[in-house]
C-alpha positions as CSV (number, residue, x, y, z in Angstrom):
1,X,75.2,-68.8,-106.0
2,X,73.2,-68.6,-102.6
3,X,72.5,-65.2,-101.1
4,X,72.7,-64.0,-97.8
5,X,69.1,-63.7,-96.3
6,X,69.9,-61.4,-93.7
7,X,72.7,-58.6,-93.6
8,X,75.3,-59.0,-90.4
9,X,74.6,-56.2,-87.7
10,X,77.6,-54.9,-85.9
11,X,77.4,-55.1,-82.0
12,X,80.7,-53.9,-80.9
13,X,82.5,-50.8,-79.7
14,X,82.9,-47.7,-82.1
15,X,85.6,-45.0,-82.1
16,X,84.6,-41.3,-81.7
17,X,84.9,-40.5,-85.2
18,X,82.6,-43.6,-86.0
19,X,80.1,-42.4,-83.7
20,X,80.1,-39.0,-85.0
21,X,79.8,-40.6,-88.6
22,X,76.8,-42.6,-87.5
23,X,75.1,-39.6,-85.7
24,X,75.4,-37.5,-88.7
25,X,74.0,-40.1,-91.0
26,X,71.0,-40.5,-88.8
27,X,70.6,-36.8,-88.7
28,X,70.8,-36.4,-92.6
29,X,68.5,-39.2,-92.9
30,X,66.0,-37.9,-90.6
31,X,65.9,-34.8,-92.5
32,X,65.4,-36.8,-95.9
33,X,62.3,-38.6,-94.4
34,X,60.9,-35.6,-92.8
35,X,61.0,-33.6,-96.0
36,X,59.5,-36.3,-97.9
37,X,56.8,-36.6,-95.1
38,X,56.1,-32.7,-95.7
39,X,55.6,-33.0,-99.6
40,X,53.2,-36.0,-98.8
41,X,51.5,-33.7,-96.6
42,X,51.3,-31.0,-98.9
43,X,49.4,-33.4,-101.5
44,X,46.9,-34.4,-99.0
45,X,48.4,-38.0,-98.3
46,X,48.1,-37.6,-94.7
47,X,48.7,-41.5,-93.4
48,X,51.8,-41.9,-95.2
49,X,53.2,-38.5,-94.4
50,X,52.5,-39.5,-90.4
51,X,54.2,-42.8,-90.6
52,X,57.2,-41.2,-92.7
53,X,57.4,-38.6,-89.9
54,X,57.5,-41.4,-87.6
55,X,60.3,-43.0,-89.4
56,X,62.2,-39.6,-89.3
57,X,61.6,-39.5,-85.3
58,X,63.2,-43.1,-85.0
59,X,66.3,-42.0,-87.2
60,X,66.6,-39.0,-85.0
61,X,66.3,-40.8,-81.9
62,X,69.4,-42.8,-83.0
63,X,71.8,-39.8,-82.2
64,X,71.1,-40.0,-78.4
65,X,71.6,-43.8,-78.2
66,X,74.7,-43.4,-80.1
67,X,76.0,-41.1,-77.6
68,X,75.2,-43.7,-74.8
69,X,77.3,-46.0,-76.8
70,X,80.1,-43.9,-77.0
71,X,80.1,-44.0,-73.1
72,X,79.6,-47.5,-72.7
73,X,82.3,-49.4,-70.8
74,X,81.3,-53.0,-70.5
75,X,80.0,-55.7,-72.8
76,X,76.6,-55.5,-71.3
77,X,76.4,-51.9,-71.8
78,X,77.3,-52.1,-75.6
79,X,75.1,-54.9,-76.0
80,X,72.0,-52.7,-74.4
81,X,73.1,-49.8,-76.6
82,X,72.9,-51.5,-79.9
83,X,69.8,-53.4,-78.8
84,X,68.2,-49.7,-78.1
85,X,69.7,-48.5,-81.6
86,X,67.6,-51.4,-83.5
87,X,64.5,-51.2,-81.4
88,X,61.7,-49.1,-82.9
89,X,60.2,-48.1,-79.6
90,X,63.7,-47.2,-77.7
91,X,64.1,-44.7,-80.6
92,X,60.9,-43.4,-80.1
93,X,61.1,-41.8,-76.7
94,X,61.6,-38.2,-77.6
95,X,58.7,-37.8,-80.1
96,X,56.7,-36.0,-76.9
97,X,59.2,-33.3,-76.5
98,X,57.2,-30.6,-78.1
99,X,54.2,-31.5,-76.0
100,X,56.1,-31.5,-72.8
101,X,57.5,-28.2,-73.7
102,X,53.9,-26.8,-74.3
103,X,52.8,-28.1,-70.8
104,X,55.5,-26.1,-69.2
105,X,58.6,-28.5,-69.3
106,X,61.7,-26.2,-68.7
107,X,64.3,-28.2,-66.7
108,X,66.1,-31.4,-67.4
109,X,64.0,-33.2,-64.7
110,X,60.9,-32.0,-66.7
111,X,62.0,-34.6,-69.5
112,X,62.6,-37.7,-67.4
113,X,59.0,-39.1,-68.3
114,X,60.6,-39.2,-72.1
115,X,62.8,-41.7,-71.1
116,X,60.6,-43.5,-68.1
117,X,60.9,-47.4,-68.9
118,X,57.3,-47.9,-68.1
119,X,56.3,-44.8,-70.7
120,X,53.5,-46.0,-73.3
121,X,54.3,-43.0,-75.7
122,X,57.1,-44.9,-77.8
123,X,54.7,-47.8,-78.3
124,X,52.0,-45.4,-79.5
125,X,54.1,-43.8,-82.1
126,X,55.1,-47.3,-83.5
127,X,51.4,-48.1,-83.6
128,X,50.5,-45.0,-85.5
129,X,53.5,-45.7,-87.9
130,X,51.9,-49.0,-88.6
131,X,48.3,-47.6,-88.9
132,X,49.6,-45.0,-91.7
133,X,51.0,-47.8,-93.6
134,X,48.8,-51.1,-93.3
135,X,45.2,-51.9,-93.1
136,X,44.5,-54.5,-90.0
137,X,41.6,-56.0,-88.1
138,X,41.5,-54.8,-84.7
139,X,39.3,-54.8,-81.7
140,X,35.9,-56.4,-82.2
141,X,36.5,-57.2,-85.9
142,X,36.9,-53.5,-86.6
143,X,38.9,-52.9,-90.1
144,X,41.6,-50.2,-89.6
145,X,42.0,-48.3,-92.8
146,X,44.8,-45.8,-92.8
147,X,43.0,-43.0,-94.8
148,X,40.4,-43.1,-92.1
149,X,42.3,-43.7,-89.0
150,X,45.2,-41.0,-89.7
151,X,43.7,-37.5,-90.3
152,X,45.1,-34.0,-91.4
153,X,45.6,-32.8,-87.9
154,X,47.8,-36.0,-86.6
155,X,49.7,-35.8,-89.8
156,X,50.5,-32.1,-89.3
157,X,51.6,-32.6,-86.0
158,X,53.7,-35.4,-86.4
159,X,55.4,-34.0,-89.5
160,X,56.3,-30.9,-87.5
161,X,58.0,-32.9,-84.5
162,X,60.0,-34.8,-86.9
163,X,61.2,-31.3,-88.6
164,X,62.1,-30.1,-85.3
165,X,63.9,-32.9,-84.1
166,X,65.9,-33.5,-87.3
167,X,67.2,-30.1,-87.5
168,X,70.6,-30.9,-85.9
169,X,74.2,-29.3,-86.7
170,X,77.1,-31.4,-87.9
171,X,78.7,-33.6,-85.0
172,X,82.5,-33.5,-85.0
173,X,84.9,-36.1,-83.6
174,X,86.2,-33.9,-81.0
175,X,82.6,-33.2,-79.8
176,X,82.5,-37.0,-78.9
177,X,85.7,-37.3,-77.6
178,X,84.7,-34.5,-75.0
179,X,81.5,-36.0,-74.5
180,X,83.3,-39.4,-73.4
181,X,86.0,-37.4,-71.3
182,X,83.3,-35.6,-69.3
183,X,80.1,-37.4,-69.6
184,X,81.6,-40.9,-69.6
185,X,83.0,-40.3,-66.1
186,X,79.9,-39.6,-64.4
187,X,77.6,-42.3,-63.0
188,X,74.8,-43.5,-65.1
189,X,72.4,-43.6,-62.0
190,X,73.6,-40.4,-60.2
191,X,71.3,-37.7,-61.8
192,X,72.9,-35.0,-60.0
193,X,76.3,-35.9,-61.3
194,X,75.1,-36.5,-64.8
195,X,73.8,-32.9,-64.7
196,X,77.1,-31.7,-63.7
197,X,79.2,-33.7,-66.2
198,X,76.6,-32.2,-69.1
199,X,77.4,-28.4,-67.6
200,X,81.3,-29.1,-67.7
201,X,81.0,-31.0,-71.3
202,X,79.1,-27.9,-72.7
203,X,81.8,-25.6,-71.2
204,X,84.6,-27.6,-72.8
205,X,82.5,-27.7,-76.3
206,X,82.7,-23.8,-75.9
207,X,86.5,-23.7,-75.1
208,X,87.2,-25.9,-78.1
209,X,85.0,-23.2,-80.3
210,X,82.1,-26.0,-80.9
211,X,79.4,-23.8,-79.1
212,X,78.9,-20.1,-78.9
213,X,81.2,-18.6,-76.1
214,X,79.6,-16.6,-73.3
215,X,76.8,-18.1,-71.0
216,X,76.8,-21.8,-70.7
217,X,73.3,-22.8,-71.9
218,X,73.3,-26.1,-70.8
219,X,74.1,-24.6,-67.0
220,X,71.3,-22.3,-67.5
221,X,68.9,-25.0,-68.7
222,X,69.4,-27.4,-66.0
223,X,69.6,-24.7,-63.2
224,X,67.1,-22.2,-64.3
225,X,64.8,-23.5,-66.8
226,X,65.3,-21.8,-70.1
227,X,65.6,-22.9,-73.6
228,X,66.7,-26.5,-74.2
229,X,70.3,-26.3,-75.8
230,X,70.9,-28.6,-78.6
231,X,73.1,-31.4,-77.9
């Protein structure tokens, strides 16, 4: 019996419950990979730990892309969302988040470099992942050897980032429905409208008991530059 060489990838619209299930699956797998990377780090297998950490970061990156898919309203937007979902570099955008925070990033505007279309950091992480797994001949006939190229410091940094990004709470269908209702209405090209939509979404999450009541942490973050709230 002939076997299928490649699994068919789904490329259509998803319901709110299906989006939530995908996000939870990605978060759980990101944590699994981050934990495995931590174990390898502890026994001194730095290159493989770094590469697994990069894979974990990619899985965490699927979550924001699925949020984008939930509000996609045209065939082209759906197509782009799935393309990003299956692109290694598109899922790597947030790996410099801790570094930006250390450098003083406090407001939503400060995080825009993470998603700049011309940014190099997503490609750098993808290259680091490859360097941790494989040997290669680079530059002027130089052999790249994982145990030499990826050191303990780099490995520790990537594992720490992976664990930070993977530590997400369970996503419910109601959360995605509220996201579609509030963020989905905002113009994707109007940054001010998007900020207002995030604030109203967070308030709706509080009203639904899905976020802690009291201060709107998203509003505080956007307007005053305090700690970034989990989304």
